[in-house]
N, C-alpha and C positions, 0 to 999 in steps of 0.2 A: 394588625387586631381589627375585627368589625365592631364598627358603633353599637352600643345599646339601643334598642328600637326605641322609639318616642313616636308620640301619638303625631300625625301629620293633621295639617288645620283642615284639609280635605276629610278627612276622618280615615285616611288609607296610614299604612304604617312604612316607615323608614328602618330598611332593611340595608344596613352597610351603604354602599353608592346609589343603591336602588329605591325607587319609590313603589311599594306596590298597592294598588287600587283596593280599597273594600270587597272582602267576598258577598257575591248579588246570589241570590236563590240556592243557595247551598245547602242540599240537607243536613243536618247532624249525624255526622256517622260515629259510631259506637263500636267499639270491640266487642264481640262475642265471648265465649269461654275460650273457645281456644285461642284468643289475641290476635286474630285478624278481623279487618274489616267487615263491617256485614252488608258492604255496597259490590256493586261489580267492580273489581279491579281494571277491567279492562281500560286499554289508551283513550277509548272516544267518553268514556264516563268519570274520567280524570279532570277536576278543573281546572283549566290554565288560566293566568294571567300575563299581561301585558307587562314587562320589565323595561322601567326609562331610568335613565341616568340622573342623578342629583343636579347635574348642571350642564346644559348644553354643550359643547364641546365649540365655541366660535372661536374665530380670531384674537376677540379682545381676551376671552379666558386664557387662551393660551397664552399670552403675553403678561396677564395677571399672575398664573399659576408659575409663569418662568421667574416671577420678581422683575421684569423690566420695563424701563420708563417706553410707556406709549409714545411713537413715533423716533423712538432711539435707534442706533446703529446696532444694539444688540436686540431691541424685541423684533427687526426688521432681519437678521439673522436666525434666530427663533421661526419666526414665519416661513422664512426659505426652506429652514430644514422641513417644517411641517407637509410643504408643499412638494416637497421631493420625497417626502416618506407616500404623500397619497399618489405622485407619479409614479413611484415604484409599485405600488398595489396594482394601478392600472396595469402597467407594464407586466407583471406577473400575471394577472388576468388575461391579458393577450397571449401570453407565451401557453398558459394552460388550454384556452381556447384553440392554438393553433396547432397542439399535441393533439387533441380529441378530434381538430378536422382531418390532420396529417393519419392519422387510426383511422377512421373513417374511410378515408379515400384509398387506402392500400386495401388492394385484393387480397397481399397476402393470410392477411391472418382472418378471414372470412366473416369478420363481425366478431369475433372471440378475442379476449384478452388473454385467453390459456395458450391460443395460436399465433401471439403477437411474436414470435423469438424474431423473425426475419425482419419486422416493424421496428423492434427495437436493436437492431444490427444498423438500418437505416440511422435512426435518431442517435445512438453513440455516436456512428460515423459525423453527423452535423454538428452535433453538440459537443463533442470531443470528450464523452463521459464513456463509462464501460457499460455492458451490454445487462449488469445489474441495475445499476443505476437508472438506464434509459426504461427495463421496464417498470420500475417504481416511478417513474414520471409518469407513464402511461397510465398505470392505475391510480395514481394522485388526479391525472387530471383527468380522468373519466369520472370519477367519485366524486369530485368538487364541479363540473358542469354538470352531468348528467341527473347526478343523486343528491347532489347538495344546491339547485337552481337559487336559492332563495339568497345564503350567505355567499354567494358566487356573486349574485347582483351587488354586493353590498362592494365586495373587492373590485368591482369593476369599474364602479364608481369612486374606488378608490377613498372609502368612509371605513374601511376595513383593513387595517396594516399587515403588510406580508407576512410579520413572523407572527402577527395572531393567526392567519390562515394555516401556516405551515402547524403551529401546535394544535390546531383543531384535525387537522389531515391526520397527524401523528395520533389523535386520541381514537379515532375511527375506521384505521387502516384494520382492525381486527374486527369490524362489524359487518353485517352483512346490509346489503344496499337498504332494503326497506327500514332497518334500524337507523342508519345513514338518512335515511329521509326523515325519520323523526328526529333526529339530531338537526336537522336542517330547519323544521317547522319550528320545534324547542328557541333556536337563537332567532327564529324568526320575529319571534315576539319579544327580542331582546332589543335595546337601542343600542345595537353595535355601536354607529359613529362616535357615541359619545363617552361609553366606558372605559373603566383603566385596566390594565391588561390584568391585573388579581382578579378583579370582578369578571371578565371574559372567562377566565380561566374555571373558575369556580360554577360559571353557568354552562361550561363544556362539559365539565367534570358530572354534573346533574344531568345535564341532556343523556349523558351514553349510559348512567346508571339507571334513569327512566326508562330507555330505550332497552335497555337489556335486561329490565327486570322479570323473573320469571324466566330465564333462560338458564340451563345445565350449565355452572362454569366448566371450563376447560381443563382436563385433567392435567395433572403437573407431569405428566411425564413428554407431554407433547414440547416441553420447555429445555428438553435435554440438549446440551449441545457442549461441543470441547474446542477454542478458537485460541488463536497465538494473538497475543497482542503485545504494545510497549517491546516492541524490538528498538535497540540501542545499539544503532550503528558503531559509535565510537567504544563502547563497553564491550561489547559482543554479545551482548546477552538479550534474552526474551523472556516472555513471559507464558504461561498458558492459564488460560479462564475455563473453569469447567463449571457449566450451570446446570441446575437442574434441581429436582423435588428436595426439600431439606433434611427429608428423614435419610435418602440415599445419598446427600453428602455429609450428613453428621456421621453415618456407619461409615464413609471411606476415610472419612478424617480421622476417626477412631481407628478403625485396622490398621492404618497409618502408623499411628502413635503409636501404638502396642505392636509394630511389627520394629520400630526404630526405636524404642526402648529396650526389644529383646536384643537386637541389633547390636546397642550400645553395650548392653551387659557383657554381651559375648566379647567382642571388644575389649573392656576391661580385663576380664577374665583370660584372654589370650596375650596381654602384655604383661599381665601378675603374674602369668607361669613361664613368658618366656616362649611359648609355641613357635616354633619353627613351621616354615609355608607359607602361604600367602594366608592375610587374614580377610577376615568378612568385610566385604562392601569397603576396602580401602583402596577408594578409587583413584586418590592421588599416588599411591602406592608410597606413603611416607610418614603413614601409622607409627612405626617404631621410632623413627628420627622424632615424631613430634612428642611419643610417649605416652599418648593420651587419647582416648576413645574420642570420635568426631560428636561434635554436635547433634543436639535431635533436630534442629531444622537441617543440617546438611547429609542426616541419616535417613530424614523424610524425602529429599530431592533424590538420593543414592537409590532407594527402596523405588522410587517411582518411576526412575530414567533406566535402572541396570536389572529390574527385573523383568522375567518372562512372562507375557502375559496368557493365561490361559482363557482359549475361547471355546474348550470343549463343549458340546460334541462335534464342531467345526474342526478339521483337520489344520493344521496350521502351515502357510505355504512354506516352501523350501526356499523358494526366491529371496536373500538376503536384500536388506533396502540400503542402496548405494547414495550416499552422499556426494553431491559433486564438486569438490572446492577446485576453482581456477586462482593458481598462485604466479603472480610477475615472477620471472627470472630473477630480475634485481631486486627484489622482496626477499628471495630465498637466500640471497647471493650476501646480504646485509648491505646493499648500495643505497636502498633508501627503504623508506614507510611505507609502500604503497599497499592499500588494503587489499585482500582477497576477495573472491566472490563464492556466495554459497549458493549453489544452484541457478548461477547466472542472475539472482535477484538481488540476494542481501549482503552488503560488504561486512567484511569483519577484519578486526585490526589486524596489522602486519604482525604482530607477536603473536596471538593466536594461530596465525597462517600459518607462521613457523611451527609452531607447537604441531599442528595437524602434520606437516611435511614430516617433522622426525620422527612421528611413529607411523609411517607408512615406507615401506622398502621396495615397491614397484610404482614409477609414474607412468604414465602418459603425456606424450608430446603432442601438443594441438598446435598444429601453424596456423598464424592469422596474417593478413595484411596489413604492413607496419604502420599504414597512413590512416587507414579508415577502421581497423580491429576487425573487416571481415574474416569469417572462417574460410581456409581455404580449402578445397574441395577434395575427395577422395574418390576411388573407383568402385564401381559394385557392377555385375554381372547379372544377376539373380532376383527376384521377384521382391523376397525379402531384402531389407537393407542388413549391413553389415555392423557388427557390434561397434568399428569405430565410426559408420555414419549416424547409429544411434547415439553416439553417445556425442556427435555435433550437434546432433538435431535437437537434443536438451539443451545446447549450449544457446540453439540458435531461436529454439522457441521453447524458454522457460514457463510461457503461459501461452495459452492456445492463440494460433495465427492469425483466426477472425479477426476482423478491427473490432476494436471496442470489449473484447473478452478476455476477461482476468482469471480464468480459472487454470490451475498449475496443469504441468503436463508429468507430475511425475508419477500421479496414476489415474488411472481412467481418462486416457488419451490414446490416438493413434495416429500412428505415420502414413500419412495420407499422400498418392501421386496426385500432383496437381493433373497432369496427363493421364489418363486412364491408362494401366498397365495392358498391355493385350497377350494374354498368357498362350495362346496358338501363334503368333508373330510377334515376339517379344521385339525385333528389331524394327516394326511397325508400329507400336505403341509409345507409350511414355516410357522413359526408360527409368531404372532406378538408380539415379543419381541423385545429389544434396541439390541439385539445383532445381528438379521434379518432384522433392518431396517437402513437406512439412508437418507438423505436430495439429490435430485438432482434437478438442475435447468431444464428446462421444455425441453430445448434442448438435454441434455445428458439424460435424461428421454425418451424422442423420440429416441435417439441412442441404447439405453439399450431395450427397446421395440424394437427395429427392429433386434436385435441380431448382433449390430457392436461391442458392447462393451457389457461386460461379468464381473461382478463382483462375486466374493468368498471371502467366510469365513471358516477358521478350524472348524468344527463341537466340537473338543476339546475344543472351547474358549466357549461354550455355556453352561452356568450356567443350564439351564434348561432343559439340556441331560444329565449332570451330574449325577451319582448314588449322590454322596455326595455334591451335590448343591454348589459345590466351585466355588470360581470365577476367573477369569484369573487375573493376576497382571499384571496391565498397560494397556495400553489404547488398543483397538480392531485393528486389521490390517486386511486391505481388500487387496485382489491378484485381479487385473484387467488384462483381457486377451483382448486387445485392436486388432481389426481388424483379429482376430483369428490367428494372428502369434507373437503378441506382447505382452509380461506379464510384470508387475510390480506390485509393493506393497505401498498402503497408509496406513496411521494411523490416527485414530480418531483424532478430538482436545483434549485438556485436558486442566484443570484449572490450569495453571501455579503458580498459587498463593498458590495452597494446598502444593504442597511440604513445601515452605518457610514458612506456616503457622505450617503446621504439624513440622518441625524443630525447631520453634519457641516456640511452646508447651512443645516438647519434653525435650530441654535446659532448659526450667525455672521448668519442673518436675526435672530435673536432680539437678538443683540448689536448688529447695525445700529438696529435698532428703537429700543433702548434708550438708545444714544447720540443717535438723532434726538429721543425726548422729551429728552432731558438738555437739549439745545441749543436747541428748541423753549423749555424751562422757562428756559435762564437769559436767552433773547432776551426774554421777557415781563418778567422780574425787570429786566433791564436798560431796557427800556421802562418801566417804573413808577418808576425811579429819576428824580427833578431832573435835568434837562440840564447845569446849572451843575456837579452833583458828576461827571458821569462825563466834563466837560470836564477837570473838577481832575484825578482819577483819571488819564486819559488821558495828559495832559500830564506830569506827573509821572514814569510810566512810560518815558515817550519819553525826559525827560532821563536817568533812570539809564541807558537803555540806552547814550545816546550817552556817559556818565560815569558808568562803573560803578563806579570807585573815588570817587566825591564822591556815593554815596547820602546822601540827606538824610531825615530824619524826614517822612515827608507829613504837610501839614497837615491839621489838624481840617476836616471837611467843612464850609463854610460854603455855605449857599446867602443870596444877597444880596435884600433885599424887591424886589418884580417891578416897583416903579417905580425903583428904583436903577438908576446909570450906572456903577459901579464896576465894574471889570476885574475878573476873576476869578483865583486866586492862579495866581502863574506866566504 
């Protein structure tokens, strides 16, 4: 909570953690009848004051605020942490500076952030991030270095902590460059090296409000989105977050509530009347066993998931959406609980995978290399990949094959020939084979067509060109040339469960062989024993099974002479 304003000894006003010098020659502004100020509200006519912290952040002050004894090990540790914080700020500033330098020296973008797709690919490759993250880093670096140079100077000196600057960038991402410069000018009048985090955030929010004053607010429609979140691999569940204008969201919830209550009422009536046939929205087919209708919460979910979406007047596509589920054979057989894979990206629990398998009548077998999990190739003779090849391409490339791109390839993706297909002379061009195919999102497919990115594969890994027909070990690798000067390599997606399944089956086979060898050894030992000894031991064991409480001490093995007619013991 801010402290109450008090009169400063120099005539200024202390507000929170700041000292504001008194106004000098500021004309009194009285509101007119309409309630607006009579003075010109333009930024150059708005008075501005320098904001200085209550206390300068010196090393002595840091030790004092940490309640540490000067010169003690605790005080040294506190100061070391402070110096580390300053060092991280300087390194972060250098990082932003290098990003802007790399952007300005890359001829692929022509100096425009909107055309920095290839530059983002290069940065994503070097920093091991996604292209979306790389694009955001480029924009933040440009804004920090070029649009907000005064706050960036504080960052370079280590006077502005890194997390302070992250907060500042988040607040100005939606502003124009001119508005960002106004925020930078406002913060330059704040004693940034000494203000606490709370006061810094207050000043940032104030600067943003001042810079955006008078602008037309963005309509709520620009905030509409539907995203998958909270994926729980163990429970096999996920959440959908729907963001939009409040009236539309409330209307959606209201329609869903009315629909769920209507269905619940129909379910109750059907159960009371003993209605035959399927019940409405009986998603688990167990309403009659339950004897009661589903809860409103469950019905909301069922209506959302199982209702037909009306997209009139646009005609709905006839192609059904196929969910690709990969399940190890050992999981299907109940030999272990290895998870299944949904679209090659999301693991699902073994029990859920078995339930999905039980509901399908047709399965496709996908062969994989047992050690690495690489998918084995299939043949094709035309330009268009076969259905089996398309299936494997989805497994190999659940996301765009371009380095750093994380766009899913279920929709809005294209099967691309790495070596161009020659329609006039197919034998002379790139073949339609899994070795020569990958899936690209439309953005990077256009970049490849324009020559900004160039993928290559080692011809020695092509089984169709090898005389012996051998298959390369492990997943295929692709070498990418980005913008003509940067090269990197990517590796195809593999079935991560195949090596585990292969190791499980190999272990079971070794156990089987060992047990068989033991059985053969025991059989040989039994054959080597005298016949009468085996007869006596087996008779004794049979007697003990019938009379378990009358177990006797087994007699010493006695082998009668060959010419003896005496019966064996027992």
